[in-house]
C-alpha positions as CSV (number, residue, x, y, z in Angstrom):
1,M,32.7,136.3,71.0
2,A,35.7,135.6,73.2
3,R,36.4,137.4,76.4
4,L,39.7,139.2,76.9
5,G,41.9,138.5,79.9
6,V,44.9,140.8,80.2
7,N,48.1,139.5,81.8
8,I,49.8,142.2,83.7
9,D,53.0,140.4,84.6
10,H,55.2,142.6,82.4
11,V,54.1,145.8,84.2
12,A,55.7,144.2,87.2
13,T,58.7,143.1,85.1
14,V,59.5,146.8,84.4
15,R,59.1,147.6,88.2
16,Q,61.3,144.8,89.3
17,A,64.1,145.8,86.8
18,R,64.8,148.7,89.1
19,G,63.6,147.3,92.4
20,V,61.3,150.3,92.8
21,Q,57.6,150.7,93.5
22,Y,56.4,151.7,90.0
23,P,54.8,151.0,87.6
24,D,52.2,149.3,89.8
25,P,50.5,146.3,88.3
26,V,47.5,146.8,90.6
27,A,47.0,150.3,89.1
28,A,47.5,148.8,85.7
29,A,44.7,146.3,86.4
30,V,42.3,149.1,87.2
31,I,43.0,150.8,83.9
32,V,42.7,147.5,82.0
33,E,39.2,146.9,83.5
34,L,38.1,150.4,82.8
35,A,39.2,149.9,79.2
36,G,36.7,147.0,78.9
37,A,38.7,143.9,79.5
38,D,36.9,140.9,81.0
39,G,39.6,139.7,83.4
40,I,43.0,140.1,84.9
41,V,45.7,137.4,84.6
42,C,48.9,137.2,86.7
43,H,51.5,134.6,87.2
44,L,53.0,134.3,90.7
45,R,56.2,132.4,90.0
46,E,58.4,130.6,92.4
47,D,61.3,133.0,91.9
48,R,59.0,136.1,92.1
49,R,60.6,137.6,89.0
50,H,57.7,139.9,88.4
51,I,54.4,139.6,90.3
52,Q,54.9,139.6,94.1
53,D,52.7,138.2,96.9
54,R,51.6,141.7,97.9
55,D,50.4,142.3,94.3
56,L,48.3,139.2,94.4
57,R,46.7,140.2,97.7
58,L,45.9,143.7,96.4
59,L,44.6,142.4,93.1
60,R,42.2,140.1,94.9
61,E,40.9,143.1,96.8
62,T,40.5,145.4,93.8
63,V,39.8,143.3,90.7
64,Q,36.1,143.7,89.7
65,T,36.0,141.2,86.8
66,Q,37.7,137.8,87.0
67,L,41.1,137.2,88.6
68,N,43.0,134.4,87.0
69,L,46.1,133.2,88.9
70,E,48.6,131.3,86.8
71,M,50.9,129.1,89.0
72,A,52.8,125.9,89.2
73,A,51.1,123.0,91.1
74,T,53.4,123.2,94.1
75,E,52.5,123.0,97.8
76,E,53.5,126.7,98.3
77,M,51.3,128.0,95.5
78,I,48.3,125.8,96.3
79,R,48.5,127.2,99.9
80,I,48.7,130.8,98.5
81,A,45.8,130.2,96.1
82,L,43.6,128.7,98.9
83,N,44.3,131.8,101.1
84,T,43.8,134.3,98.3
85,K,40.8,132.8,96.5
86,P,41.3,133.9,92.9
87,D,38.2,133.2,90.7
88,I,40.2,130.7,88.7
89,V,43.6,129.1,88.8
90,T,45.5,128.1,85.7
91,L,48.1,125.5,86.4
92,V,51.2,125.9,84.2
93,P,54.6,124.3,84.0
94,E,57.4,126.3,85.4
95,R,61.2,126.2,85.1
96,R,63.5,128.8,86.6
97,E,65.7,129.1,83.6
98,E,62.9,129.9,81.1
99,L,62.2,133.4,79.9
100,T,58.5,132.7,79.8
101,T,56.3,129.5,79.9
102,E,57.6,127.4,77.0
103,G,54.9,124.8,76.6
104,G,51.9,123.1,78.0
105,L,51.6,120.9,81.1
106,D,52.4,117.2,80.7
107,V,49.1,116.1,82.2
108,L,49.7,112.4,81.2
109,K,53.0,112.3,83.1
110,N,51.7,114.1,86.1
111,H,48.3,112.6,86.2
112,R,48.2,111.6,89.9
113,S,49.7,114.7,91.4
114,L,47.6,117.1,89.2
115,K,44.4,115.3,90.2
116,K,45.2,115.8,93.9
117,S,46.1,119.4,93.4
118,I,42.9,120.1,91.4
119,Q,40.8,118.4,94.0
120,R,42.3,120.6,96.8
121,L,41.7,123.8,94.9
122,Q,38.2,122.9,93.9
123,R,37.4,122.0,97.5
124,G,38.5,125.5,98.3
125,G,35.9,126.8,95.9
126,I,38.4,127.6,93.1
127,S,37.8,126.6,89.4
128,V,40.9,125.1,87.8
129,S,42.2,125.3,84.2
130,L,45.2,123.5,82.8
131,F,47.5,125.1,80.3
132,V,48.1,122.5,77.7
133,D,49.5,122.1,74.2
134,P,46.9,121.5,71.4
135,N,47.2,117.7,71.8
136,K,44.2,115.4,72.1
137,E,45.8,113.0,74.5
138,Q,46.6,115.8,76.9
139,I,43.1,117.2,76.7
140,R,41.6,113.8,77.4
141,A,43.9,113.6,80.4
142,A,42.8,117.1,81.5
143,E,39.2,115.8,81.7
144,E,40.3,112.6,83.6
145,V,42.1,114.6,86.3
146,G,39.0,116.7,86.8
147,A,39.9,120.1,85.3
148,N,37.1,122.6,84.8
149,A,38.7,124.1,81.8
150,I,41.8,124.2,79.6
151,E,43.9,127.0,78.1
152,I,45.3,126.0,74.7
153,H,49.0,127.0,74.2
154,T,49.1,129.1,71.1
155,G,52.8,129.7,71.1
156,H,53.7,127.4,68.1
157,Y,51.0,129.0,66.0
158,C,52.2,132.5,66.9
159,N,55.9,131.6,66.2
160,A,55.2,130.0,62.8
161,R,57.4,131.6,60.2
162,T,55.4,130.8,57.1
163,H,51.7,130.8,56.2
164,A,51.9,127.0,55.6
165,L,53.3,126.4,59.1
166,Q,50.7,128.7,60.7
167,D,47.9,126.8,58.9
168,E,49.3,123.6,60.2
169,E,49.4,124.8,63.8
170,L,45.9,126.3,63.4
171,K,44.7,122.9,62.4
172,R,46.2,121.4,65.6
173,I,44.4,124.0,67.6
174,L,41.1,123.4,65.9
175,D,41.4,119.6,66.5
176,A,42.2,120.4,70.2
177,V,39.2,122.7,70.5
178,A,36.9,120.0,69.0
179,E,38.3,117.4,71.5
180,A,37.8,119.8,74.5
181,S,34.3,120.7,73.3
182,H,33.4,117.0,73.1
183,R,34.5,116.6,76.7
184,N,32.6,119.7,77.9
185,L,35.7,121.5,79.0
186,R,35.6,125.3,78.9
187,I,38.2,126.6,76.5
188,A,40.6,129.5,76.6
189,A,43.7,130.2,74.5
190,G,46.8,132.2,75.0
191,H,50.6,132.7,74.7
192,G,52.2,134.8,72.0
193,L,48.9,136.3,70.7
194,N,49.3,139.8,69.3
195,Y,47.6,142.4,67.1
196,V,48.6,140.6,63.9
197,N,47.9,136.9,64.7
198,V,44.9,137.1,67.1
199,K,42.2,137.3,64.4
200,R,42.3,133.6,63.3
201,I,42.1,132.4,66.9
202,A,39.4,134.8,67.9
203,E,37.3,133.4,65.0
204,I,37.1,130.0,66.7
205,K,33.7,130.3,68.3
206,E,34.3,127.6,70.9
207,I,37.1,129.5,72.5
208,E,35.5,131.5,75.3
209,E,38.5,133.5,76.4
210,L,41.8,134.9,75.1
211,N,44.5,135.6,77.6
212,I,47.0,138.1,76.3
213,G,49.8,140.0,78.0
214,H,53.1,140.8,76.5
215,S,51.8,142.3,73.2
216,I,49.3,144.5,75.0
217,I,51.8,145.8,77.6
218,A,54.4,146.4,74.8
219,R,51.9,148.4,72.8
220,A,51.0,150.3,75.9
221,V,54.5,151.7,76.1
222,L,53.8,153.5,72.8
223,V,50.1,154.3,72.8
224,G,49.0,154.0,76.5
225,L,47.4,151.1,78.3
226,D,43.8,152.2,77.9
227,Q,44.2,152.4,74.1
228,A,46.2,149.2,73.8
229,V,43.5,147.3,75.6
230,R,40.7,148.9,73.6
231,E,42.5,148.1,70.3
232,M,42.8,144.4,71.2
233,I,39.1,144.2,72.2
234,A,38.1,145.8,68.9
235,L,40.1,143.2,67.0
236,I,38.5,140.4,68.9
237,R,35.0,141.8,68.5
238,A,35.5,142.4,64.8
239,T,35.7,138.7,64.0
């Protein structure tokens, strides 16, 4: 049964829209954990569009489950991670003009630099996951650069407009999961998962963790954060 990591970035997005002090993503993290989630995910971006440095510091002091820091593999972010000591870092691609992360890391293209970044983080006692597309070559490269885990990008599956296209994308994910399992990489999945499409991904027994943010925070606007988290956990556990 997959664990649930809840990404709280969009609580901070609402706050930053007005430049005020609320809603507080740290307070949201407390509610998320009390509702039964297994971890908190946040992405400290270069442009600080949502999560701020102070949020990360306070989250490290208060999160009781697992703190997963998503970040680009830059000198600034590596330094912050080594100082903050999240339980795990997920390295993601990042472009200023994107609305949200648009795809997986190109591990093949950035092999040497990623290997160095991973080694630095691991020497600091931090486990490292790579956010990758469901592509066997990228997963092989993830093992080669020394990653502890991968998070499979589920965006194309979630955005598929027809059942046939969704089936095709699910097959890619299943092939990627098989490749990662063969290489003894821990497997998570995320991006675009919601209350409608999560079931088929949650059924894949090799996937240990689902990281979900936007759909839970969006539902929380209507039903409350506690209920939104509990409903997602129930869907995952029903598989």
